[in-house]
NUMARKE-485974 format. One record per residue (C-alpha): residue number from 0; residue in one letter; x, y, z. Coordinates in steps of 0.05 Angstrom, whole numbers, padded with zeros to 5 digits. Example, Ala and Ser with C-alpha at 12.3 -4.5 7.8 and 13.67 -1.06 7.14 Angstrom:
2
vexse = 0 | nuvex = a | x = 00246 | y = -00090 | z = 00156
vexse = 1 | nuvex = s | x = 00273 | y = -00021 | z = 00143
This chain:
387
vexse = 0 | nuvex = x | x = 00184 | y = -00037 | z = 00652
vexse = 1 | nuvex = x | x = 00156 | y = 00033 | z = 00636
vexse = 2 | nuvex = x | x = 00086 | y = 00051 | z = 00654
vexse = 3 | nuvex = x | x = 00052 | y = 00098 | z = 00617
vexse = 4 | nuvex = x | x = -00012 | y = 00113 | z = 00617
vexse = 5 | nuvex = x | x = -00068 | y = 00090 | z = 00563
vexse = 6 | nuvex = x | x = -00094 | y = 00163 | z = 00553
vexse = 7 | nuvex = x | x = -00028 | y = 00177 | z = 00542
vexse = 8 | nuvex = x | x = -00025 | y = 00141 | z = 00459
vexse = 9 | nuvex = x | x = -00042 | y = 00190 | z = 00417
vexse = 10 | nuvex = x | x = -00105 | y = 00157 | z = 00361
vexse = 11 | nuvex = x | x = -00090 | y = 00139 | z = 00290
vexse = 12 | nuvex = x | x = -00061 | y = 00204 | z = 00259
vexse = 13 | nuvex = x | x = -00113 | y = 00212 | z = 00201
vexse = 14 | nuvex = x | x = -00061 | y = 00266 | z = 00162
vexse = 15 | nuvex = x | x = -00065 | y = 00333 | z = 00132
vexse = 16 | nuvex = x | x = -00074 | y = 00331 | z = 00057
vexse = 17 | nuvex = x | x = -00013 | y = 00384 | z = 00047
vexse = 18 | nuvex = x | x = 00032 | y = 00324 | z = 00063
vexse = 19 | nuvex = x | x = 00029 | y = 00295 | z = -00003
vexse = 20 | nuvex = x | x = -00001 | y = 00333 | z = -00055
vexse = 21 | nuvex = x | x = 00030 | y = 00320 | z = -00127
vexse = 22 | nuvex = x | x = 00065 | y = 00375 | z = -00173
vexse = 23 | nuvex = x | x = 00048 | y = 00408 | z = -00215
vexse = 24 | nuvex = x | x = -00027 | y = 00420 | z = -00238
vexse = 25 | nuvex = x | x = -00032 | y = 00409 | z = -00315
vexse = 26 | nuvex = x | x = -00046 | y = 00488 | z = -00348
vexse = 27 | nuvex = x | x = -00119 | y = 00497 | z = -00372
vexse = 28 | nuvex = x | x = -00129 | y = 00456 | z = -00434
vexse = 29 | nuvex = x | x = -00078 | y = 00414 | z = -00437
vexse = 30 | nuvex = x | x = -00110 | y = 00363 | z = -00385
vexse = 31 | nuvex = x | x = -00140 | y = 00301 | z = -00418
vexse = 32 | nuvex = x | x = -00215 | y = 00274 | z = -00397
vexse = 33 | nuvex = x | x = -00232 | y = 00228 | z = -00373
vexse = 34 | nuvex = x | x = -00231 | y = 00171 | z = -00428
vexse = 35 | nuvex = x | x = -00281 | y = 00111 | z = -00442
vexse = 36 | nuvex = x | x = -00292 | y = 00047 | z = -00420
vexse = 37 | nuvex = x | x = -00239 | y = 00001 | z = -00471
vexse = 38 | nuvex = x | x = -00308 | y = -00042 | z = -00483
vexse = 39 | nuvex = x | x = -00282 | y = -00077 | z = -00546
vexse = 40 | nuvex = x | x = -00217 | y = -00095 | z = -00529
vexse = 41 | nuvex = x | x = -00184 | y = -00151 | z = -00566
vexse = 42 | nuvex = x | x = -00135 | y = -00169 | z = -00504
vexse = 43 | nuvex = x | x = -00133 | y = -00241 | z = -00468
vexse = 44 | nuvex = x | x = -00136 | y = -00221 | z = -00401
vexse = 45 | nuvex = x | x = -00128 | y = -00273 | z = -00356
vexse = 46 | nuvex = x | x = -00120 | y = -00265 | z = -00278
vexse = 47 | nuvex = x | x = -00064 | y = -00336 | z = -00267
vexse = 48 | nuvex = x | x = -00063 | y = -00310 | z = -00190
vexse = 49 | nuvex = x | x = -00115 | y = -00307 | z = -00149
vexse = 50 | nuvex = x | x = -00096 | y = -00264 | z = -00077
vexse = 51 | nuvex = x | x = -00106 | y = -00326 | z = -00020
vexse = 52 | nuvex = x | x = -00153 | y = -00296 | z = 00038
vexse = 53 | nuvex = x | x = -00181 | y = -00319 | z = 00099
vexse = 54 | nuvex = x | x = -00191 | y = -00290 | z = 00170
vexse = 55 | nuvex = x | x = -00162 | y = -00363 | z = 00199
vexse = 56 | nuvex = x | x = -00214 | y = -00370 | z = 00251
vexse = 57 | nuvex = x | x = -00213 | y = -00300 | z = 00269
vexse = 58 | nuvex = x | x = -00130 | y = -00302 | z = 00286
vexse = 59 | nuvex = x | x = -00093 | y = -00244 | z = 00250
vexse = 60 | nuvex = x | x = -00024 | y = -00262 | z = 00231
vexse = 61 | nuvex = x | x = 00033 | y = -00209 | z = 00239
vexse = 62 | nuvex = x | x = 00103 | y = -00211 | z = 00221
vexse = 63 | nuvex = x | x = 00109 | y = -00145 | z = 00199
vexse = 64 | nuvex = x | x = 00107 | y = -00086 | z = 00240
vexse = 65 | nuvex = x | x = 00107 | y = -00006 | z = 00215
vexse = 66 | nuvex = x | x = 00121 | y = 00062 | z = 00241
vexse = 67 | nuvex = x | x = 00133 | y = 00126 | z = 00218
vexse = 68 | nuvex = x | x = 00072 | y = 00144 | z = 00202
vexse = 69 | nuvex = x | x = 00065 | y = 00202 | z = 00171
vexse = 70 | nuvex = x | x = 00107 | y = 00184 | z = 00111
vexse = 71 | nuvex = x | x = 00125 | y = 00238 | z = 00057
vexse = 72 | nuvex = x | x = 00173 | y = 00203 | z = 00021
vexse = 73 | nuvex = x | x = 00198 | y = 00238 | z = -00051
vexse = 74 | nuvex = x | x = 00234 | y = 00206 | z = -00101
vexse = 75 | nuvex = x | x = 00282 | y = 00254 | z = -00121
vexse = 76 | nuvex = x | x = 00325 | y = 00251 | z = -00196
vexse = 77 | nuvex = x | x = 00377 | y = 00200 | z = -00169
vexse = 78 | nuvex = x | x = 00349 | y = 00132 | z = -00185
vexse = 79 | nuvex = x | x = 00387 | y = 00101 | z = -00119
vexse = 80 | nuvex = x | x = 00364 | y = 00139 | z = -00063
vexse = 81 | nuvex = x | x = 00293 | y = 00165 | z = -00038
vexse = 82 | nuvex = x | x = 00292 | y = 00233 | z = 00013
vexse = 83 | nuvex = x | x = 00235 | y = 00255 | z = 00067
vexse = 84 | nuvex = x | x = 00205 | y = 00312 | z = 00037
vexse = 85 | nuvex = x | x = 00225 | y = 00374 | z = 00083
vexse = 86 | nuvex = x | x = 00150 | y = 00400 | z = 00108
vexse = 87 | nuvex = x | x = 00156 | y = 00464 | z = 00055
vexse = 88 | nuvex = x | x = 00168 | y = 00419 | z = -00008
vexse = 89 | nuvex = x | x = 00107 | y = 00368 | z = 00021
vexse = 90 | nuvex = x | x = 00056 | y = 00443 | z = 00015
vexse = 91 | nuvex = x | x = 00062 | y = 00448 | z = -00068
vexse = 92 | nuvex = x | x = 00004 | y = 00463 | z = -00114
vexse = 93 | nuvex = x | x = -00050 | y = 00420 | z = -00112
vexse = 94 | nuvex = x | x = -00111 | y = 00403 | z = -00155
vexse = 95 | nuvex = x | x = -00179 | y = 00439 | z = -00122
vexse = 96 | nuvex = x | x = -00224 | y = 00396 | z = -00145
vexse = 97 | nuvex = x | x = -00227 | y = 00322 | z = -00155
vexse = 98 | nuvex = x | x = -00243 | y = 00333 | z = -00234
vexse = 99 | nuvex = x | x = -00168 | y = 00363 | z = -00239
vexse = 100 | nuvex = x | x = -00144 | y = 00322 | z = -00196
vexse = 101 | nuvex = x | x = -00161 | y = 00268 | z = -00246
vexse = 102 | nuvex = x | x = -00141 | y = 00300 | z = -00300
vexse = 103 | nuvex = x | x = -00068 | y = 00303 | z = -00260
vexse = 104 | nuvex = x | x = -00064 | y = 00233 | z = -00237
vexse = 105 | nuvex = x | x = -00081 | y = 00203 | z = -00302
vexse = 106 | nuvex = x | x = -00014 | y = 00244 | z = -00326
vexse = 107 | nuvex = x | x = 00023 | y = 00198 | z = -00272
vexse = 108 | nuvex = x | x = -00015 | y = 00130 | z = -00295
vexse = 109 | nuvex = x | x = 00008 | y = 00085 | z = -00351
vexse = 110 | nuvex = x | x = -00037 | y = 00024 | z = -00386
vexse = 111 | nuvex = x | x = 00003 | y = -00030 | z = -00389
vexse = 112 | nuvex = x | x = 00006 | y = -00098 | z = -00442
vexse = 113 | nuvex = x | x = 00045 | y = -00153 | z = -00425
vexse = 114 | nuvex = x | x = 00051 | y = -00207 | z = -00478
vexse = 115 | nuvex = x | x = 00084 | y = -00278 | z = -00440
vexse = 116 | nuvex = x | x = 00126 | y = -00329 | z = -00478
vexse = 117 | nuvex = x | x = 00068 | y = -00366 | z = -00484
vexse = 118 | nuvex = x | x = 00029 | y = -00325 | z = -00510
vexse = 119 | nuvex = x | x = -00022 | y = -00295 | z = -00455
vexse = 120 | nuvex = x | x = -00032 | y = -00223 | z = -00447
vexse = 121 | nuvex = x | x = -00050 | y = -00194 | z = -00391
vexse = 122 | nuvex = x | x = -00076 | y = -00113 | z = -00388
vexse = 123 | nuvex = x | x = -00082 | y = -00068 | z = -00324
vexse = 124 | nuvex = x | x = -00068 | y = 00006 | z = -00298
vexse = 125 | nuvex = x | x = 00010 | y = 00026 | z = -00271
vexse = 126 | nuvex = x | x = 00018 | y = 00082 | z = -00221
vexse = 127 | nuvex = x | x = 00088 | y = 00119 | z = -00243
vexse = 128 | nuvex = x | x = 00123 | y = 00143 | z = -00184
vexse = 129 | nuvex = x | x = 00189 | y = 00199 | z = -00189
vexse = 130 | nuvex = x | x = 00213 | y = 00225 | z = -00246
vexse = 131 | nuvex = x | x = 00262 | y = 00164 | z = -00263
vexse = 132 | nuvex = x | x = 00215 | y = 00120 | z = -00310
vexse = 133 | nuvex = x | x = 00194 | y = 00077 | z = -00246
vexse = 134 | nuvex = x | x = 00128 | y = 00035 | z = -00243
vexse = 135 | nuvex = x | x = 00083 | y = 00001 | z = -00189
vexse = 136 | nuvex = x | x = 00035 | y = -00043 | z = -00220
vexse = 137 | nuvex = x | x = -00011 | y = -00104 | z = -00190
vexse = 138 | nuvex = x | x = 00034 | y = -00174 | z = -00187
vexse = 139 | nuvex = x | x = -00020 | y = -00207 | z = -00229
vexse = 140 | nuvex = x | x = -00016 | y = -00163 | z = -00286
vexse = 141 | nuvex = x | x = 00060 | y = -00175 | z = -00297
vexse = 142 | nuvex = x | x = 00066 | y = -00239 | z = -00273
vexse = 143 | nuvex = x | x = 00135 | y = -00261 | z = -00289
vexse = 144 | nuvex = x | x = 00212 | y = -00236 | z = -00315
vexse = 145 | nuvex = x | x = 00205 | y = -00267 | z = -00383
vexse = 146 | nuvex = x | x = 00155 | y = -00220 | z = -00411
vexse = 147 | nuvex = x | x = 00144 | y = -00167 | z = -00460
vexse = 148 | nuvex = x | x = 00116 | y = -00105 | z = -00434
vexse = 149 | nuvex = x | x = 00093 | y = -00047 | z = -00456
vexse = 150 | nuvex = x | x = 00059 | y = 00022 | z = -00433
vexse = 151 | nuvex = x | x = 00022 | y = 00070 | z = -00470
vexse = 152 | nuvex = x | x = 00025 | y = 00139 | z = -00431
vexse = 153 | nuvex = x | x = -00035 | y = 00187 | z = -00422
vexse = 154 | nuvex = x | x = -00013 | y = 00223 | z = -00484
vexse = 155 | nuvex = x | x = -00009 | y = 00160 | z = -00529
vexse = 156 | nuvex = x | x = 00059 | y = 00143 | z = -00527
vexse = 157 | nuvex = x | x = 00085 | y = 00082 | z = -00529
vexse = 158 | nuvex = x | x = 00142 | y = 00044 | z = -00496
vexse = 159 | nuvex = x | x = 00169 | y = -00017 | z = -00474
vexse = 160 | nuvex = x | x = 00190 | y = -00031 | z = -00413
vexse = 161 | nuvex = x | x = 00235 | y = -00063 | z = -00368
vexse = 162 | nuvex = x | x = 00217 | y = -00117 | z = -00309
vexse = 163 | nuvex = x | x = 00248 | y = -00105 | z = -00244
vexse = 164 | nuvex = x | x = 00222 | y = -00138 | z = -00195
vexse = 165 | nuvex = x | x = 00158 | y = -00170 | z = -00155
vexse = 166 | nuvex = x | x = 00149 | y = -00152 | z = -00079
vexse = 167 | nuvex = x | x = 00108 | y = -00222 | z = -00066
vexse = 168 | nuvex = x | x = 00091 | y = -00203 | z = 00005
vexse = 169 | nuvex = x | x = 00061 | y = -00131 | z = -00024
vexse = 170 | nuvex = x | x = 00040 | y = -00161 | z = -00083
vexse = 171 | nuvex = x | x = 00064 | y = -00107 | z = -00122
vexse = 172 | nuvex = x | x = 00111 | y = -00113 | z = -00190
vexse = 173 | nuvex = x | x = 00160 | y = -00054 | z = -00209
vexse = 174 | nuvex = x | x = 00177 | y = -00036 | z = -00277
vexse = 175 | nuvex = x | x = 00216 | y = 00019 | z = -00314
vexse = 176 | nuvex = x | x = 00211 | y = 00061 | z = -00385
vexse = 177 | nuvex = x | x = 00268 | y = 00086 | z = -00401
vexse = 178 | nuvex = x | x = 00253 | y = 00105 | z = -00482
vexse = 179 | nuvex = x | x = 00206 | y = 00165 | z = -00455
vexse = 180 | nuvex = x | x = 00203 | y = 00208 | z = -00398
vexse = 181 | nuvex = x | x = 00141 | y = 00204 | z = -00338
vexse = 182 | nuvex = x | x = 00128 | y = 00245 | z = -00296
vexse = 183 | nuvex = x | x = 00100 | y = 00216 | z = -00235
vexse = 184 | nuvex = x | x = 00078 | y = 00225 | z = -00162
vexse = 185 | nuvex = x | x = 00134 | y = 00260 | z = -00121
vexse = 186 | nuvex = x | x = 00103 | y = 00265 | z = -00056
vexse = 187 | nuvex = x | x = 00053 | y = 00203 | z = -00016
vexse = 188 | nuvex = x | x = -00011 | y = 00216 | z = 00013
vexse = 189 | nuvex = x | x = -00008 | y = 00207 | z = 00094
vexse = 190 | nuvex = x | x = -00071 | y = 00163 | z = 00099
vexse = 191 | nuvex = x | x = -00134 | y = 00194 | z = 00080
vexse = 192 | nuvex = x | x = -00189 | y = 00204 | z = 00123
vexse = 193 | nuvex = x | x = -00253 | y = 00153 | z = 00123
vexse = 194 | nuvex = x | x = -00317 | y = 00179 | z = 00084
vexse = 195 | nuvex = x | x = -00262 | y = 00220 | z = 00037
vexse = 196 | nuvex = x | x = -00274 | y = 00228 | z = -00040
vexse = 197 | nuvex = x | x = -00231 | y = 00191 | z = -00087
vexse = 198 | nuvex = x | x = -00224 | y = 00176 | z = -00155
vexse = 199 | nuvex = x | x = -00182 | y = 00104 | z = -00179
vexse = 200 | nuvex = x | x = -00159 | y = 00117 | z = -00250
vexse = 201 | nuvex = x | x = -00153 | y = 00050 | z = -00291
vexse = 202 | nuvex = x | x = -00126 | y = 00035 | z = -00356
vexse = 203 | nuvex = x | x = -00139 | y = 00070 | z = -00424
vexse = 204 | nuvex = x | x = -00141 | y = 00127 | z = -00369
vexse = 205 | nuvex = x | x = -00210 | y = 00115 | z = -00339
vexse = 206 | nuvex = x | x = -00235 | y = 00137 | z = -00273
vexse = 207 | nuvex = x | x = -00286 | y = 00120 | z = -00227
vexse = 208 | nuvex = x | x = -00303 | y = 00174 | z = -00164
vexse = 209 | nuvex = x | x = -00320 | y = 00135 | z = -00100
vexse = 210 | nuvex = x | x = -00305 | y = 00158 | z = -00031
vexse = 211 | nuvex = x | x = -00258 | y = 00117 | z = 00030
vexse = 212 | nuvex = x | x = -00310 | y = 00074 | z = 00066
vexse = 213 | nuvex = x | x = -00237 | y = 00044 | z = 00111
vexse = 214 | nuvex = x | x = -00167 | y = 00074 | z = 00112
vexse = 215 | nuvex = x | x = -00148 | y = 00016 | z = 00160
vexse = 216 | nuvex = x | x = -00150 | y = -00048 | z = 00129
vexse = 217 | nuvex = x | x = -00105 | y = -00107 | z = 00125
vexse = 218 | nuvex = x | x = -00104 | y = -00154 | z = 00067
vexse = 219 | nuvex = x | x = -00071 | y = -00223 | z = 00059
vexse = 220 | nuvex = x | x = -00022 | y = -00229 | z = 00004
vexse = 221 | nuvex = x | x = 00016 | y = -00291 | z = 00008
vexse = 222 | nuvex = x | x = 00027 | y = -00339 | z = 00058
vexse = 223 | nuvex = x | x = 00101 | y = -00379 | z = 00085
vexse = 224 | nuvex = x | x = 00141 | y = -00323 | z = 00103
vexse = 225 | nuvex = x | x = 00174 | y = -00354 | z = 00175
vexse = 226 | nuvex = x | x = 00110 | y = -00396 | z = 00181
vexse = 227 | nuvex = x | x = 00065 | y = -00333 | z = 00187
vexse = 228 | nuvex = x | x = 00009 | y = -00304 | z = 00124
vexse = 229 | nuvex = x | x = 00035 | y = -00237 | z = 00107
vexse = 230 | nuvex = x | x = -00011 | y = -00181 | z = 00118
vexse = 231 | nuvex = x | x = -00010 | y = -00117 | z = 00081
vexse = 232 | nuvex = x | x = -00030 | y = -00045 | z = 00097
vexse = 233 | nuvex = x | x = -00101 | y = -00017 | z = 00051
vexse = 234 | nuvex = x | x = -00157 | y = 00014 | z = 00036
vexse = 235 | nuvex = x | x = -00228 | y = -00003 | z = 00027
vexse = 236 | nuvex = x | x = -00272 | y = 00043 | z = -00019
vexse = 237 | nuvex = x | x = -00345 | y = 00049 | z = -00028
vexse = 238 | nuvex = x | x = -00334 | y = 00034 | z = -00094
vexse = 239 | nuvex = x | x = -00347 | y = -00033 | z = -00129
vexse = 240 | nuvex = x | x = -00278 | y = -00080 | z = -00148
vexse = 241 | nuvex = x | x = -00257 | y = -00061 | z = -00233
vexse = 242 | nuvex = x | x = -00210 | y = -00121 | z = -00245
vexse = 243 | nuvex = x | x = -00181 | y = -00061 | z = -00309
vexse = 244 | nuvex = x | x = -00166 | y = -00011 | z = -00241
vexse = 245 | nuvex = x | x = -00119 | y = -00065 | z = -00222
vexse = 246 | nuvex = x | x = -00053 | y = -00034 | z = -00216
vexse = 247 | nuvex = x | x = -00074 | y = 00041 | z = -00230
vexse = 248 | nuvex = x | x = -00072 | y = 00108 | z = -00169
vexse = 249 | nuvex = x | x = -00123 | y = 00120 | z = -00118
vexse = 250 | nuvex = x | x = -00125 | y = 00198 | z = -00104
vexse = 251 | nuvex = x | x = -00157 | y = 00241 | z = -00055
vexse = 252 | nuvex = x | x = -00198 | y = 00307 | z = -00086
vexse = 253 | nuvex = x | x = -00131 | y = 00344 | z = -00067
vexse = 254 | nuvex = x | x = -00090 | y = 00299 | z = -00119
vexse = 255 | nuvex = x | x = -00050 | y = 00260 | z = -00065
vexse = 256 | nuvex = x | x = -00032 | y = 00183 | z = -00071
vexse = 257 | nuvex = x | x = -00074 | y = 00143 | z = -00034
vexse = 258 | nuvex = x | x = -00062 | y = 00075 | z = -00059
vexse = 259 | nuvex = x | x = -00046 | y = 00027 | z = -00112
vexse = 260 | nuvex = x | x = -00119 | y = -00006 | z = -00138
vexse = 261 | nuvex = x | x = -00114 | y = -00092 | z = -00131
vexse = 262 | nuvex = x | x = -00171 | y = -00132 | z = -00154
vexse = 263 | nuvex = x | x = -00212 | y = -00192 | z = -00119
vexse = 264 | nuvex = x | x = -00193 | y = -00173 | z = -00054
vexse = 265 | nuvex = x | x = -00223 | y = -00177 | z = 00018
vexse = 266 | nuvex = x | x = -00201 | y = -00182 | z = 00091
vexse = 267 | nuvex = x | x = -00241 | y = -00242 | z = 00097
vexse = 268 | nuvex = x | x = -00271 | y = -00217 | z = 00157
vexse = 269 | nuvex = x | x = -00353 | y = -00227 | z = 00169
vexse = 270 | nuvex = x | x = -00375 | y = -00157 | z = 00175
vexse = 271 | nuvex = x | x = -00337 | y = -00122 | z = 00118
vexse = 272 | nuvex = x | x = -00369 | y = -00120 | z = 00054
vexse = 273 | nuvex = x | x = -00355 | y = -00172 | z = -00011
vexse = 274 | nuvex = x | x = -00341 | y = -00142 | z = -00077
vexse = 275 | nuvex = x | x = -00308 | y = -00076 | z = -00053
vexse = 276 | nuvex = x | x = -00248 | y = -00045 | z = -00078
vexse = 277 | nuvex = x | x = -00199 | y = -00043 | z = -00047
vexse = 278 | nuvex = x | x = -00123 | y = -00004 | z = -00050
vexse = 279 | nuvex = x | x = -00043 | y = -00023 | z = -00031
vexse = 280 | nuvex = x | x = -00029 | y = 00029 | z = 00024
vexse = 281 | nuvex = x | x = 00015 | y = 00084 | z = -00018
vexse = 282 | nuvex = x | x = 00069 | y = 00079 | z = 00038
vexse = 283 | nuvex = x | x = 00077 | y = 00005 | z = 00020
vexse = 284 | nuvex = x | x = 00092 | y = 00023 | z = -00051
vexse = 285 | nuvex = x | x = 00141 | y = 00068 | z = -00039
vexse = 286 | nuvex = x | x = 00179 | y = 00026 | z = 00006
vexse = 287 | nuvex = x | x = 00182 | y = -00039 | z = -00039
vexse = 288 | nuvex = x | x = 00193 | y = 00013 | z = -00089
vexse = 289 | nuvex = x | x = 00255 | y = 00049 | z = -00056
vexse = 290 | nuvex = x | x = 00283 | y = -00022 | z = -00034
vexse = 291 | nuvex = x | x = 00282 | y = -00050 | z = -00096
vexse = 292 | nuvex = x | x = 00317 | y = 00012 | z = -00129
vexse = 293 | nuvex = x | x = 00380 | y = 00015 | z = -00079
vexse = 294 | nuvex = x | x = 00374 | y = -00068 | z = -00071
vexse = 295 | nuvex = x | x = 00338 | y = -00111 | z = -00115
vexse = 296 | nuvex = x | x = 00294 | y = -00134 | z = -00058
vexse = 297 | nuvex = x | x = 00241 | y = -00110 | z = -00018
vexse = 298 | nuvex = x | x = 00247 | y = -00127 | z = 00057
vexse = 299 | nuvex = x | x = 00197 | y = -00128 | z = 00108
vexse = 300 | nuvex = x | x = 00210 | y = -00126 | z = 00182
vexse = 301 | nuvex = x | x = 00182 | y = -00191 | z = 00221
vexse = 302 | nuvex = x | x = 00153 | y = -00190 | z = 00288
vexse = 303 | nuvex = x | x = 00148 | y = -00258 | z = 00300
vexse = 304 | nuvex = x | x = 00066 | y = -00261 | z = 00327
vexse = 305 | nuvex = x | x = -00003 | y = -00278 | z = 00311
vexse = 306 | nuvex = x | x = -00060 | y = -00237 | z = 00345
vexse = 307 | nuvex = x | x = -00131 | y = -00227 | z = 00343
vexse = 308 | nuvex = x | x = -00188 | y = -00169 | z = 00361
vexse = 309 | nuvex = x | x = -00196 | y = -00163 | z = 00430
vexse = 310 | nuvex = x | x = -00270 | y = -00155 | z = 00423
vexse = 311 | nuvex = x | x = -00328 | y = -00112 | z = 00430
vexse = 312 | nuvex = x | x = -00309 | y = -00086 | z = 00503
vexse = 313 | nuvex = x | x = -00237 | y = -00073 | z = 00503
vexse = 314 | nuvex = x | x = -00186 | y = -00042 | z = 00446
vexse = 315 | nuvex = x | x = -00126 | y = -00073 | z = 00427
vexse = 316 | nuvex = x | x = -00094 | y = -00138 | z = 00389
vexse = 317 | nuvex = x | x = -00096 | y = -00196 | z = 00422
vexse = 318 | nuvex = x | x = -00028 | y = -00249 | z = 00422
vexse = 319 | nuvex = x | x = -00049 | y = -00312 | z = 00406
vexse = 320 | nuvex = x | x = 00018 | y = -00343 | z = 00381
vexse = 321 | nuvex = x | x = 00093 | y = -00325 | z = 00387
vexse = 322 | nuvex = x | x = 00134 | y = -00353 | z = 00347
vexse = 323 | nuvex = x | x = 00203 | y = -00389 | z = 00387
vexse = 324 | nuvex = x | x = 00263 | y = -00336 | z = 00382
vexse = 325 | nuvex = x | x = 00217 | y = -00299 | z = 00346
vexse = 326 | nuvex = x | x = 00234 | y = -00211 | z = 00364
vexse = 327 | nuvex = x | x = 00164 | y = -00220 | z = 00404
vexse = 328 | nuvex = x | x = 00188 | y = -00272 | z = 00446
vexse = 329 | nuvex = x | x = 00265 | y = -00246 | z = 00444
vexse = 330 | nuvex = x | x = 00226 | y = -00187 | z = 00479
vexse = 331 | nuvex = x | x = 00191 | y = -00222 | z = 00527
vexse = 332 | nuvex = x | x = 00127 | y = -00223 | z = 00491
vexse = 333 | nuvex = x | x = 00073 | y = -00268 | z = 00505
vexse = 334 | nuvex = x | x = 00012 | y = -00299 | z = 00493
vexse = 335 | nuvex = x | x = -00045 | y = -00267 | z = 00525
vexse = 336 | nuvex = x | x = -00019 | y = -00197 | z = 00524
vexse = 337 | nuvex = x | x = -00066 | y = -00144 | z = 00489
vexse = 338 | nuvex = x | x = -00027 | y = -00103 | z = 00449
vexse = 339 | nuvex = x | x = -00039 | y = -00027 | z = 00460
vexse = 340 | nuvex = x | x = 00003 | y = 00015 | z = 00432
vexse = 341 | nuvex = x | x = 00065 | y = 00011 | z = 00385
vexse = 342 | nuvex = x | x = 00117 | y = 00074 | z = 00384
vexse = 343 | nuvex = x | x = 00071 | y = 00121 | z = 00414
vexse = 344 | nuvex = x | x = 00012 | y = 00106 | z = 00371
vexse = 345 | nuvex = x | x = -00052 | y = 00069 | z = 00399
vexse = 346 | nuvex = x | x = -00079 | y = 00001 | z = 00365
vexse = 347 | nuvex = x | x = -00142 | y = -00007 | z = 00365
vexse = 348 | nuvex = x | x = -00148 | y = -00078 | z = 00337
vexse = 349 | nuvex = x | x = -00113 | y = -00139 | z = 00299
vexse = 350 | nuvex = x | x = -00117 | y = -00089 | z = 00224
vexse = 351 | nuvex = x | x = -00088 | y = -00023 | z = 00258
vexse = 352 | nuvex = x | x = -00027 | y = -00070 | z = 00279
vexse = 353 | nuvex = x | x = -00022 | y = -00097 | z = 00201
vexse = 354 | nuvex = x | x = -00043 | y = -00035 | z = 00175
vexse = 355 | nuvex = x | x = 00026 | y = -00011 | z = 00198
vexse = 356 | nuvex = x | x = 00061 | y = -00070 | z = 00172
vexse = 357 | nuvex = x | x = 00110 | y = -00055 | z = 00114
vexse = 358 | nuvex = x | x = 00146 | y = -00001 | z = 00132
vexse = 359 | nuvex = x | x = 00176 | y = -00033 | z = 00193
vexse = 360 | nuvex = x | x = 00252 | y = -00033 | z = 00167
vexse = 361 | nuvex = x | x = 00292 | y = -00090 | z = 00190
vexse = 362 | nuvex = x | x = 00342 | y = -00073 | z = 00248
vexse = 363 | nuvex = x | x = 00301 | y = -00024 | z = 00284
vexse = 364 | nuvex = x | x = 00279 | y = -00017 | z = 00348
vexse = 365 | nuvex = x | x = 00201 | y = -00006 | z = 00358
vexse = 366 | nuvex = x | x = 00171 | y = -00001 | z = 00421
vexse = 367 | nuvex = x | x = 00103 | y = -00043 | z = 00451
vexse = 368 | nuvex = x | x = 00047 | y = -00019 | z = 00495
vexse = 369 | nuvex = x | x = 00008 | y = -00086 | z = 00519
vexse = 370 | nuvex = x | x = -00035 | y = -00099 | z = 00584
vexse = 371 | nuvex = x | x = -00025 | y = -00156 | z = 00618
vexse = 372 | nuvex = x | x = -00046 | y = -00174 | z = 00690
vexse = 373 | nuvex = x | x = -00092 | y = -00109 | z = 00682
vexse = 374 | nuvex = x | x = -00028 | y = -00076 | z = 00684
vexse = 375 | nuvex = x | x = 00003 | y = -00039 | z = 00621
vexse = 376 | nuvex = x | x = 00084 | y = -00038 | z = 00618
vexse = 377 | nuvex = x | x = 00126 | y = -00024 | z = 00555
vexse = 378 | nuvex = x | x = 00175 | y = -00069 | z = 00527
vexse = 379 | nuvex = x | x = 00223 | y = -00064 | z = 00466
vexse = 380 | nuvex = x | x = 00247 | y = -00107 | z = 00402
vexse = 381 | nuvex = x | x = 00281 | y = -00109 | z = 00347
vexse = 382 | nuvex = x | x = 00240 | y = -00120 | z = 00281
vexse = 383 | nuvex = x | x = 00263 | y = -00179 | z = 00248
vexse = 384 | nuvex = x | x = 00267 | y = -00192 | z = 00179
vexse = 385 | nuvex = x | x = 00207 | y = -00236 | z = 00134
vexse = 386 | nuvex = x | x = 00241 | y = -00280 | z = 00091
């Protein structure tokens, strides 16, 4: 095996705001101010499936690995395809401040009302991505396919929405509206900087300003896939959790889509504060959306290993279990190996490893750098498919 130096591995990238601006900024006088909270709503809002979370005695189960961090996917007019953004295309005009960014983002936010067959009503926000009517929301806003769904746009239009699919491993549901034209986010943010300004757009276009508290988090979204828990890349915000923002966009001060708000989750780590707002990494949402558009189901990679943080003295993620005959086992990884890099990107802890999760494409090759018996070695594995 090759033995690259640890110092050769670059740090986790923070990204450039110009890589993910929305287009275009609304004309003066056309943008709507953030609406007030819907304090007299007569809807019965029920959350029937809480998001299960646990740290499992400090062990982070990683079934997924993602790479290609500087995602610049732009959804084109063809609903069957999504193409990478050229460098020049990403640098479209972005709002100059958080107020303008909020106004623009509200046009790409929908309020969702879902009525089940039994008459139960759920309500939340949805994030419009692309110009083909696709909306991504949290899966507890729209729970099943047997549901009547209506969306209300920022300018008051009401339209029926079609349930497309749910990606349980990321906790996201995809809807589509064809009766009215929706203009959504077309370019996605790279990772927002720690401490940077952000805003959360909720149902009825309410807006909450906040800051990014931690861009490299992982939340548990489901269990049982290949015998391992599923962890989804997420961003933690400084604002308290708000159920009415569920499924809505989180944006940076430059108007970038920084995540999809999800309610009632924590990492389960004792060191992480309770009751804070989290957002699913937007790259996870786009990966799920493009997979569902093209093939009807979201595919995620599978490594077949469990890790835990290495501790305060060293960086990396320590392997505590390797699934028999899984990709990691086939590649020769074993219990006790300390993962310090993936495809040239430094891994500081288990959360950063999990934060790569949903961008992995099954069947691709990943290069893993590990410390073993005091020596740094590299190996490659073929990413499997999570069932």
